[in-house]
MDTraj code that builds the backbone (N, CA, C; nanometers):
import mdtraj as md
import numpy as np

residues = "MET SER MET THR HIS LEU PHE ALA GLY ILE PRO VAL SER ASP LEU GLY VAL ALA LEU ALA TRP TYR ASP ARG LEU LEU GLY ARG PRO PRO THR MET ARG PRO HIS ASP LYS GLU ALA VAL TRP GLN LEU THR ASP THR ALA LEU ILE TYR VAL VAL GLU ASP PRO ALA ARG ALA GLY ARG SER LEU VAL THR VAL ILE VAL ASP ASP LEU ASP HIS TRP ILE ALA GLU LEU GLU GLN ARG GLY VAL SER VAL GLY SER VAL GLN ARG MET GLY SER GLY ALA ARG LYS ALA VAL VAL ALA ASP PRO ASP GLY ASN GLU VAL GLY PHE ALA GLN THR GLY".split()
xyz = np.array([
    [-1.8589, -1.1005, -1.0759],
    [-1.7608, -1.1294, -0.9732],
    [-1.6827, -1.0010, -0.9444],
    [-1.6689, -0.9632, -0.8178],
    [-1.5968, -0.8406, -0.7834],
    [-1.4760, -0.8710, -0.6961],
    [-1.3818, -0.7802, -0.6987],
    [-1.2656, -0.7899, -0.6107],
    [-1.3005, -0.7191, -0.4810],
    [-1.2561, -0.7746, -0.3689],
    [-1.2969, -0.7194, -0.2407],
    [-1.1818, -0.6784, -0.1490],
    [-1.0615, -0.7280, -0.1742],
    [-0.9500, -0.6995, -0.0844],
    [-0.8210, -0.6797, -0.1644],
    [-0.7259, -0.6082, -0.1037],
    [-0.5929, -0.5930, -0.1608],
    [-0.4912, -0.6311, -0.0549],
    [-0.3973, -0.7178, -0.0921],
    [-0.2886, -0.7618, -0.0055],
    [-0.1613, -0.7449, -0.0866],
    [-0.0946, -0.6284, -0.0738],
    [0.0197, -0.5933, -0.1571],
    [0.1497, -0.6245, -0.0839],
    [0.2408, -0.6943, -0.1529],
    [0.3668, -0.7349, -0.0924],
    [0.4845, -0.6513, -0.1375],
    [0.5756, -0.6282, -0.0435],
    [0.6971, -0.5520, -0.0702],
    [0.8155, -0.6339, -0.0207],
    [0.8992, -0.6867, -0.1120],
    [1.0158, -0.7638, -0.0690],
    [1.1302, -0.6718, -0.0258],
    [1.1971, -0.7087, 0.0825],
    [1.3083, -0.6308, 0.1361],
    [1.4270, -0.7229, 0.1634],
    [1.5449, -0.6635, 0.1730],
    [1.6636, -0.7455, 0.1966],
    [1.6874, -0.7739, 0.3446],
    [1.6447, -0.6853, 0.4324],
    [1.6656, -0.7011, 0.5766],
    [1.5389, -0.6582, 0.6487],
    [1.4674, -0.7526, 0.7051],
    [1.3387, -0.7209, 0.7676],
    [1.3543, -0.6278, 0.8869],
    [1.4604, -0.6422, 0.9643],
    [1.4802, -0.5548, 1.0799],
    [1.4913, -0.4086, 1.0390],
    [1.5701, -0.3811, 0.9374],
    [1.5850, -0.2443, 0.8862],
    [1.4516, -0.1953, 0.8306],
    [1.3837, -0.2815, 0.7553],
    [1.2554, -0.2443, 0.6947],
    [1.1493, -0.2162, 0.8013],
    [1.1461, -0.2957, 0.9071],
    [1.0461, -0.2735, 1.0123],
    [1.0588, -0.1337, 1.0710],
    [1.1793, -0.0917, 1.1010],
    [1.1990, 0.0425, 1.1576],
    [1.1510, 0.1491, 1.0595],
    [1.1822, 0.1327, 0.9311],
    [1.1440, 0.2327, 0.8318],
    [0.9926, 0.2342, 0.8100],
    [0.9304, 0.1171, 0.7942],
    [0.7853, 0.1125, 0.7702],
    [0.7065, 0.1541, 0.8944],
    [0.7590, 0.1293, 1.0143],
    [0.6949, 0.1824, 1.1356],
    [0.6876, 0.3343, 1.1279],
    [0.7974, 0.3987, 1.0858],
    [0.7976, 0.5444, 1.0705],
    [0.7046, 0.5867, 0.9578],
    [0.7113, 0.5168, 0.8449],
    [0.6284, 0.5518, 0.7298],
    [0.4800, 0.5472, 0.7651],
    [0.4370, 0.4402, 0.8288],
    [0.2949, 0.4195, 0.8554],
    [0.2517, 0.4675, 0.9935],
    [0.3469, 0.5124, 1.0753],
    [0.3140, 0.5715, 1.2039],
    [0.2770, 0.4741, 1.3125],
    [0.3086, 0.3478, 1.2929],
    [0.2751, 0.2467, 1.3941],
    [0.3426, 0.1139, 1.3600],
    [0.3525, 0.0258, 1.4580],
    [0.4100, -0.1069, 1.4308],
    [0.3129, -0.1912, 1.3471],
    [0.3608, -0.3030, 1.2954],
    [0.2738, -0.3873, 1.2133],
    [0.1511, -0.4364, 1.2906],
    [0.0463, -0.4593, 1.2157],
    [-0.0775, -0.5133, 1.2721],
    [-0.0580, -0.6583, 1.3144],
    [0.0218, -0.7309, 1.2366],
    [0.0492, -0.8710, 1.2693],
    [0.1842, -0.9136, 1.2122],
    [0.2386, -1.0209, 1.2699],
    [0.3632, -1.0812, 1.2242],
    [0.3353, -1.2292, 1.1991],
    [0.2939, -1.2666, 1.0769],
    [0.2597, -1.4062, 1.0484],
    [0.3740, -1.5044, 1.0741],
    [0.4984, -1.4603, 1.0513],
    [0.6168, -1.5405, 1.0828],
    [0.7361, -1.4466, 1.0924],
    [0.8543, -1.5006, 1.1223],
    [0.9699, -1.4151, 1.1517],
    [1.0272, -1.3406, 1.0311],
    [0.9799, -1.3664, 0.9114],
    [1.0285, -1.2996, 0.7906],
    [0.9236, -1.2090, 0.7266],
    [0.8131, -1.1829, 0.7964],
    [0.7039, -1.1054, 0.7366],
    [0.6339, -1.0179, 0.8408],
    [0.5926, -0.8995, 0.7978],
    [0.5143, -0.8083, 0.8817],
    [0.4019, -0.7512, 0.7962],
    [0.2849, -0.7319, 0.8572],
    [0.1662, -0.6871, 0.7841],
    [0.1069, -0.5644, 0.8535],
    [0.0755, -0.4626, 0.7719],
    [0.0050, -0.3436, 0.8200],
    [-0.1314, -0.3396, 0.7531],
    [-0.2366, -0.3375, 0.8324],
    [-0.3714, -0.3228, 0.7779],
    [-0.3988, -0.1739, 0.7647],
    [-0.4215, -0.1280, 0.6416],
    [-0.4416, 0.0137, 0.6144],
    [-0.5883, 0.0533, 0.6206],
    [-0.6758, -0.0343, 0.5705],
    [-0.8206, -0.0149, 0.5774],
    [-0.8817, -0.1511, 0.6059],
    [-1.0128, -0.1577, 0.6113],
    [-1.0777, -0.2865, 0.6357],
    [-1.0405, -0.3907, 0.5311],
    [-1.0110, -0.3470, 0.4093],
    [-0.9870, -0.4424, 0.3015],
    [-0.8547, -0.4210, 0.2270],
    [-0.7653, -0.3410, 0.2827],
    [-0.6360, -0.3162, 0.2170],
    [-0.5228, -0.3350, 0.3171],
    [-0.4279, -0.4206, 0.2806],
    [-0.3143, -0.4499, 0.3656],
    [-0.1861, -0.4434, 0.2835],
    [-0.0774, -0.4041, 0.3483],
    [0.0558, -0.4086, 0.2886],
    [0.1378, -0.5051, 0.3732],
    [0.2111, -0.5936, 0.3072],
    [0.3024, -0.6775, 0.3832],
    [0.4439, -0.6596, 0.3310],
    [0.5379, -0.6665, 0.4250],
    [0.6795, -0.6565, 0.3961],
    [0.7377, -0.7932, 0.4275],
    [0.8103, -0.8493, 0.3318],
    [0.8648, -0.9832, 0.3490],
    [1.0138, -0.9829, 0.3155],
    [1.0921, -1.0497, 0.3975],
    [1.2353, -1.0591, 0.3706],
    [1.2566, -1.1548, 0.2538],
    [1.3034, -1.0997, 0.1430],
    [1.3269, -1.1746, 0.0197],
    [1.4350, -1.0991, -0.0589],
    [1.5625, -1.1144, -0.0184],
    [1.6702, -1.0355, -0.0776],
    [1.6795, -1.0431, -0.2299],
    [1.6459, -1.1556, -0.2883],
    [1.6569, -1.1694, -0.4342],
    [1.5605, -1.0779, -0.5089],
    [1.4489, -1.0425, -0.4470],
    [1.3494, -0.9567, -0.5145],
    [1.3376, -0.8185, -0.4534],
    [1.4204, -0.7873, -0.3555],
    [1.4108, -0.6589, -0.2843],
    [1.4352, -0.5410, -0.3772],
    [1.3624, -0.4336, -0.3507],
    [1.3855, -0.3076, -0.4206],
    [1.3130, -0.2899, -0.5518],
    [1.2190, -0.3759, -0.5838],
    [1.1522, -0.3687, -0.7134],
    [1.0028, -0.3388, -0.7048],
    [0.9546, -0.3014, -0.5876],
    [0.8103, -0.2801, -0.5711],
    [0.7706, -0.1352, -0.5936],
    [0.6491, -0.1204, -0.6439],
    [0.5840, 0.0091, -0.6593],
    [0.4444, -0.0046, -0.5997],
    [0.4164, 0.0738, -0.4978],
    [0.2859, 0.0694, -0.4325],
    [0.2385, 0.2132, -0.4169],
    [0.1118, 0.2385, -0.4461],
    [0.0549, 0.3716, -0.4238],
    [-0.0677, 0.3587, -0.3352],
    [-0.0716, 0.4419, -0.2328],
    [-0.1835, 0.4470, -0.1400],
    [-0.2580, 0.5777, -0.1665],
    [-0.3881, 0.5693, -0.1877],
    [-0.4694, 0.6886, -0.2098],
    [-0.5121, 0.7420, -0.0729],
    [-0.4882, 0.8705, -0.0507],
    [-0.5229, 0.9344, 0.0766],
    [-0.6179, 1.0506, 0.0503],
    [-0.6880, 1.0939, 0.1540],
    [-0.7834, 1.2036, 0.1343],
    [-0.7213, 1.3418, 0.1510],
    [-0.6030, 1.3510, 0.2148],
    [-0.5377, 1.4803, 0.2351],
    [-0.3863, 1.4614, 0.2231],
    [-0.3341, 1.4766, 0.1032],
    [-0.1927, 1.4523, 0.0762],
    [-0.1031, 1.5454, 0.1571],
    [-0.1392, 1.6719, 0.1671],
    [-0.0560, 1.7664, 0.2416],
    [-0.0419, 1.7249, 0.3882],
    [-0.1493, 1.6762, 0.4461],
    [-0.1452, 1.6285, 0.5843],
    [-0.0504, 1.5093, 0.5958],
    [-0.0602, 1.4132, 0.5017],
    [0.0266, 1.2952, 0.5029],
    [0.1722, 1.3352, 0.4897],
    [0.2021, 1.4268, 0.4005],
    [0.3410, 1.4706, 0.3817],
    [0.3944, 1.5318, 0.5107],
    [0.3157, 1.6155, 0.5748],
    [0.3585, 1.6776, 0.7004],
    [0.3846, 1.5715, 0.8071],
    [0.2967, 1.4729, 0.8171],
    [0.3160, 1.3662, 0.9156],
    [0.4397, 1.2828, 0.8842],
    [0.4603, 1.2504, 0.7566],
    [0.5781, 1.1729, 0.7187],
    [0.7054, 1.2474, 0.7555],
    [0.7107, 1.3743, 0.7252],
    [0.8303, 1.4529, 0.7550],
    [0.8529, 1.4652, 0.9055],
    [0.7449, 1.4738, 0.9848],
    [0.7586, 1.4767, 1.1312],
    [0.8161, 1.3459, 1.1835],
    [0.7881, 1.2364, 1.1139],
    [0.8386, 1.1052, 1.1553],
    [0.9750, 1.0738, 1.0939],
    [1.0348, 1.1705, 1.0247],
    [1.1689, 1.1513, 0.9705],
    [1.1748, 1.0825, 0.8364],
    [1.0640, 1.0799, 0.7634],
    [1.0618, 1.0202, 0.6292],
    [1.0662, 1.1346, 0.5287],
    [1.1745, 1.1409, 0.4522],
    [1.1913, 1.2487, 0.3539],
    [1.0997, 1.2273, 0.2350],
    [1.0271, 1.3316, 0.2009],
    [0.9349, 1.3268, 0.0880],
    [0.9902, 1.4186, -0.0203],
    [1.0002, 1.3665, -0.1400],
    [1.0477, 1.4479, -0.2513],
    [0.9390, 1.5422, -0.2996],
    [0.9523, 1.5846, -0.4214],
    [0.8544, 1.6786, -0.4761],
    [0.7200, 1.6099, -0.4989],
    [0.6171, 1.6905, -0.4967],
    [0.4823, 1.6424, -0.5251],
    [0.4592, 1.6584, -0.6751],
    [0.4182, 1.5505, -0.7391],
    [0.3927, 1.5523, -0.8833],
    [0.2440, 1.5722, -0.9084],
    [0.2132, 1.6513, -1.0080],
    [0.0739, 1.6654, -1.0508],
    [0.0549, 1.5748, -1.1706],
    [-0.0439, 1.4895, -1.1628],
    [-0.0716, 1.3924, -1.2684],
    [-0.1683, 1.4552, -1.3694],
    [-0.1747, 1.3989, -1.4889],
    [-0.2627, 1.4492, -1.5930],
    [-0.4089, 1.4516, -1.5534],
    [-0.4475, 1.3625, -1.4626],
    [-0.5865, 1.3547, -1.4183],
    [-0.6209, 1.4615, -1.3156],
    [-0.5206, 1.5360, -1.2717],
    [-0.5423, 1.6342, -1.1660],
    [-0.5026, 1.5819, -1.0293],
    [-0.4737, 1.4536, -1.0199],
    [-0.4290, 1.3963, -0.8933],
    [-0.2886, 1.4468, -0.8611],
    [-0.2545, 1.4427, -0.7332],
    [-0.1193, 1.4772, -0.6893],
    [-0.0587, 1.3567, -0.6202],
    [0.0745, 1.3393, -0.6341],
    [0.1392, 1.2207, -0.5803],
    [0.2784, 1.2547, -0.5277],
    [0.3108, 1.1978, -0.4127],
    [0.4438, 1.2075, -0.3540],
    [0.4962, 1.0654, -0.3356],
    [0.6214, 1.0444, -0.3695],
    [0.6806, 0.9104, -0.3625],
    [0.7996, 0.9115, -0.2673],
    [0.8076, 0.8092, -0.1835],
    [0.9232, 0.7888, -0.0969],
    [0.9811, 0.6512, -0.1288],
    [1.1078, 0.6325, -0.0984],
    [1.1733, 0.5041, -0.1236],
    [1.2241, 0.4474, 0.0081],
    [1.2012, 0.3169, 0.0276],
    [1.2518, 0.2510, 0.1479],
    [1.4023, 0.2253, 0.1316],
    [1.4687, 0.1703, 0.2326],
    [1.6134, 0.1491, 0.2231],
    [1.6580, 0.0599, 0.1066],
    [1.5694, -0.0244, 0.0542],
    [1.6023, -0.1098, -0.0603],
    [1.5702, -0.0446, -0.1936],
    [1.4997, 0.0684, -0.1910],
    [1.4595, 0.1341, -0.3150],
    [1.3173, 0.1055, -0.3577],
    [1.2418, 0.0253, -0.2809],
    [1.0999, 0.0067, -0.3092],
    [1.0320, 0.1421, -0.2991],
    [0.9436, 0.1729, -0.3930],
    [0.8753, 0.3021, -0.3926],
    [0.7348, 0.2899, -0.3379],
    [0.7053, 0.3760, -0.2414],
    [0.5709, 0.3846, -0.1860],
    [0.5211, 0.5252, -0.2148],
    [0.4131, 0.5327, -0.2893],
    [0.3552, 0.6612, -0.3242],
    [0.2312, 0.6882, -0.2425],
    [0.2067, 0.8154, -0.2179],
    [0.0827, 0.8603, -0.1556],
    [0.0210, 0.9594, -0.2538],
    [-0.1041, 0.9360, -0.2885],
    [-0.1685, 1.0191, -0.3894],
    [-0.3055, 1.0655, -0.3410],
    [-0.3418, 1.1836, -0.3914],
    [-0.4745, 1.2394, -0.3655],
    [-0.5379, 1.2673, -0.4996],
    [-0.6566, 1.2148, -0.5209],
    [-0.7242, 1.2343, -0.6474],
    [-0.7949, 1.3701, -0.6495],
    [-0.8141, 1.4206, -0.7728],
    [-0.8860, 1.5441, -0.7996],
    [-0.8932, 1.6383, -0.6937],
])
top = md.Topology()
chain = top.add_chain()
for i, resn in enumerate(residues, 1):
    res = top.add_residue(resn, chain, resSeq=i)
    for name in ("N", "CA", "C"):
        top.add_atom(name, md.element.get_by_symbol(name[0]), res)
traj = md.Trajectory(xyz[None], top)
């Protein structure tokens, strides 16, 4: 039995504020809005991130997206007004940059080897 899809959720305290930030982060509006408290961005054919208004759980998510060119992603994020901190080198040789949304949820972008 294999896993075929990823649907990762990020709880936020205010969906309106989060929508503006995630639009900048991902460079586009959500792919779909299942209801008034949720927005979904399809990242690949089988990977999606959803942001849901859930104030009690907001700010506790950690999500990492693997990209093929981290430097390109960092440049694009900064052009869209998303501040990127330092790039960390992992023990495996991968590099990772982490940004935090207005609630403190961390979204990382990493490039392997």
